[in-house]
C-alpha positions in Angstrom: 0.0 0.0 0.0 2.8 2.4 1.0 4.6 1.5 -2.3 1.6 2.4 -4.4 1.1 5.8 -2.6 4.8 6.6 -2.9 4.7 5.9 -6.7 1.6 8.1 -7.0 3.3 11.0 -5.2 6.5 10.7 -7.2 4.5 10.5 -10.4 2.5 13.6 -9.5 5.7 15.5 -8.7 7.2 14.5 -12.1 4.2 15.8 -13.9 4.2 19.0 -12.0 7.9 19.6 -12.6 7.4 19.0 -16.3 4.6 21.6 -16.4 6.6 24.1 -14.4 9.6 23.5 -16.6 7.8 24.0 -19.9 9.5 26.9 -21.7 7.6 30.0 -23.0 8.3 30.2 -26.7 8.6 33.6 -28.3 9.4 34.7 -31.7 13.1 34.9 -32.4 15.2 36.9 -34.8 17.2 35.4 -37.6 20.4 36.0 -35.7 19.2 34.2 -32.7 18.1 31.2 -34.8 21.5 31.1 -36.5 23.2 31.1 -33.2 21.1 28.2 -32.0 22.2 26.2 -35.0 25.7 26.3 -33.5 24.6 24.9 -30.1 21.9 22.5 -31.4 24.2 21.0 -34.1 27.7 21.5 -32.6 30.8 21.0 -34.7 34.0 19.2 -33.6 35.2 22.2 -31.6 33.0 21.1 -28.8 34.1 17.5 -29.1 30.8 16.7 -30.7 30.4 16.2 -34.4 27.3 17.1 -36.5 27.4 16.4 -40.2 28.1 19.7 -41.9 25.2 19.1 -44.3 22.8 19.3 -41.4 24.2 22.6 -40.2 24.2 24.0 -43.7 20.6 23.0 -44.3 19.4 24.6 -41.1 21.2 27.9 -41.9 19.9 27.9 -45.5 16.3 27.2 -44.3 16.4 30.1 -41.8 18.0 32.5 -44.3 15.4 31.5 -47.0 12.3 32.3 -45.0 13.3 35.3 -43.0 14.1 38.8 -44.3 17.7 39.6 -45.2 17.3 42.6 -43.0 14.8 43.6 -40.3 11.6 45.0 -41.7 10.8 48.3 -40.0 7.4 48.4 -38.3 4.8 49.8 -40.8 7.0 49.1 -43.9 6.2 46.7 -46.6 8.3 43.5 -47.1 9.5 42.8 -50.6 11.3 40.0 -52.4 14.8 40.8 -53.5 15.3 40.3 -57.2 19.0 39.4 -56.5 18.7 36.9 -53.6 15.1 35.9 -54.0 14.7 36.6 -50.2 12.5 38.9 -48.3 13.7 42.3 -47.4 12.5 45.7 -46.2 10.9 47.6 -49.1 12.1 50.8 -47.5 8.6 52.4 -47.4 5.2 52.2 -45.9 2.1 51.5 -48.0 1.2 54.5 -50.1 -1.9 56.5 -49.0 -2.7 56.8 -52.7 -3.7 53.2 -52.7 -6.6 54.1 -50.4 -7.8 57.2 -52.4 -11.2 57.1 -54.1 -11.3 56.1 -57.8 -11.7 59.1 -60.2 -13.8 58.4 -63.2 -12.2 59.2 -66.6 -14.8 61.6 -68.1 -15.1 65.3 -69.0 -16.0 66.2 -65.5 -14.3 63.7 -63.2 -16.1 62.8 -60.0 -14.5 61.2 -57.0 -15.9 57.7 -56.6 -14.9 54.9 -54.3 -13.8 51.5 -55.6 -16.8 50.0 -53.9 -19.1 52.3 -55.9 -17.4 51.2 -59.1 -17.8 47.5 -58.3 -21.5 48.0 -57.7 -21.9 48.9 -61.4 -20.9 45.3 -62.3 -24.1 43.2 -63.0 -25.2 40.4 -60.7 -25.8 36.9 -62.1 -27.3 33.7 -61.0 -23.8 32.2 -60.8 -23.0 34.6 -58.0 -25.4 32.7 -55.8 -24.6 29.1 -56.5 -24.7 26.5 -59.2 -26.9 27.4 -62.1 -28.0 25.6 -65.3 -29.7 22.8 -63.2 -33.2 21.4 -63.4 -34.4 24.2 -61.1 -32.6 27.5 -60.9 -35.6 29.4 -59.3 -34.0 30.1 -55.9 -30.6 31.3 -57.2 -32.0 33.4 -60.0 -34.6 35.1 -57.7 -31.9 35.7 -55.0 -29.6 37.3 -57.6 -32.4 39.5 -59.0 -33.4 40.6 -55.4 -29.8 41.4 -54.6 -29.3 43.3 -57.8 -32.4 45.4 -57.2 -31.4 46.2 -53.6 -27.9 47.3 -54.8 -29.2 49.3 -57.8 -27.4 47.0 -60.1 -28.6 45.0 -63.2 -29.2 41.2 -63.4 -27.2 39.6 -66.2 -28.3 36.5 -68.1 -25.4 34.2 -68.8 -27.5 31.2 -70.0 -31.0 29.8 -70.2 -32.3 29.2 -66.6 -34.9 26.6 -65.9 -37.4 27.7 -63.2 -41.0 28.1 -62.1 -41.4 31.9 -62.0 -39.5 35.0 -61.2 -41.2 38.0 -59.6 -39.9 41.5 -59.4 -42.1 43.4 -56.9 -41.9 47.1 -56.0 -38.5 47.9 -57.4 -37.3 51.2 -58.8 -35.5 51.0 -62.2 -34.8 47.2 -62.3 -32.8 46.2 -65.2 -31.8 42.9 -67.0 -29.3 42.3 -69.8 -27.1 39.7 -71.3 -27.6 36.6 -73.4 -29.9 33.8 -72.2 -33.4 33.6 -70.9 -35.9 31.7 -68.8 -37.6 28.4 -69.6 -40.4 26.8 -67.6 -39.7 23.8 -65.4 -41.9 20.8 -66.0 -45.0 21.0 -63.9 -44.7 24.8 -63.3 -47.8 26.7 -62.1 -47.5 30.5 -62.2 -49.1 33.7 -63.4 -46.1 34.2 -65.6 -42.6 33.0 -66.2 -41.5 36.6 -65.5 -43.7 38.9 -63.5 -43.1 42.6 -62.9 -45.3 44.2 -60.3 -45.5 47.7 -59.0 -42.0 48.6 -60.4 -41.1 51.7 -62.3 -38.5 52.3 -65.0 -38.0 48.6 -65.9 -35.4 48.0 -68.6 -34.9 44.6 -70.3 -32.3 44.8 -73.0 -30.5 42.1 -74.8 -30.8 38.7 -76.4 -33.2 37.4 -73.7 -36.0 34.9 -74.4 -38.9 33.6 -72.4 -40.1 30.0 -73.1 -43.1 28.6 -71.3 -42.2 25.2 -72.9 -45.9 24.5 -73.4 -46.6 24.2 -69.7 -50.4 24.6 -69.2 -49.9 25.8 -65.6 -48.0 28.9 -66.8 -50.6 31.5 -67.8 -48.3 34.0 -69.5 -44.7 34.4 -70.6 -44.6 37.9 -69.2 -46.9 39.8 -66.8 -46.5 43.5 -66.3 -48.9 45.2 -63.9 -49.4 47.6 -61.0 -51.8 47.8 -58.0 -51.8 51.5 -57.3 -49.9 54.8 -57.8 -46.6 53.0 -58.3 -47.8 51.7 -61.6 -45.6 49.1 -63.3 -46.4 50.4 -66.8 -44.5 53.7 -66.1 -41.5 54.3 -68.4 -40.7 50.7 -69.4 -38.0 49.8 -71.9 -38.5 46.2 -73.0 -36.6 44.1 -75.5 -37.1 40.3 -75.8 -35.5 38.1 -78.4 -38.5 35.8 -78.2 -41.5 34.8 -76.1 -42.4 31.3 -77.1 -44.4 28.2 -76.0 -46.8 30.2 -73.9 -50.6 30.3 -73.8 -50.4 34.1 -73.7 -47.3 36.0 -74.7 -47.9 38.8 -72.2 -50.5 40.3 -69.9 
């Protein structure tokens, strides 16, 4: 019994001593690491011999991944075209990189990069895999996002879906090449429905194909319920509206 207790106490003390002795590792400089190579892999001067190749490899590794000179806080780190190693660029990031974008026109206006990026159309592909047997969710999400950001929706292909509804949007726009085709078994007022939206623009080689589905009443429905009438200032261009009981309502 005493032997078991003694073993337990000794074991606990060993564990405690290991925990207390655990070193606190901090980031070291290249010079410190190169010095450690000499002590970790001693040469014959200390009556211990380490293969010279091991020492050379360690030094090469340290020199390859660390800057050839300290990088001053706030400065950029660059690759040296001579050594291929990192070094101090000698300068901090230019404030010009953070300046607003200036449009190249007759009366330049200061615009942020974000504002410029928002002019890029939104597509179904921005919201997931498209060109499937049912793209309804991704196309609708893309159109909703485009409308909220004041951007256009771009057709990149023919999308198979049940219906797309644009409801109460100011100046929605669509362009590109592609269109919508009704999914088998679809039931909807229209393949594309525009409701209570003003200034709609549909421009491009865009087609609507109801694919003969009896449950789809119209290829295109364009209507309003009040003062925000959908028929106000439309600009519509379709390459074709086909396979529908009614072309438009």
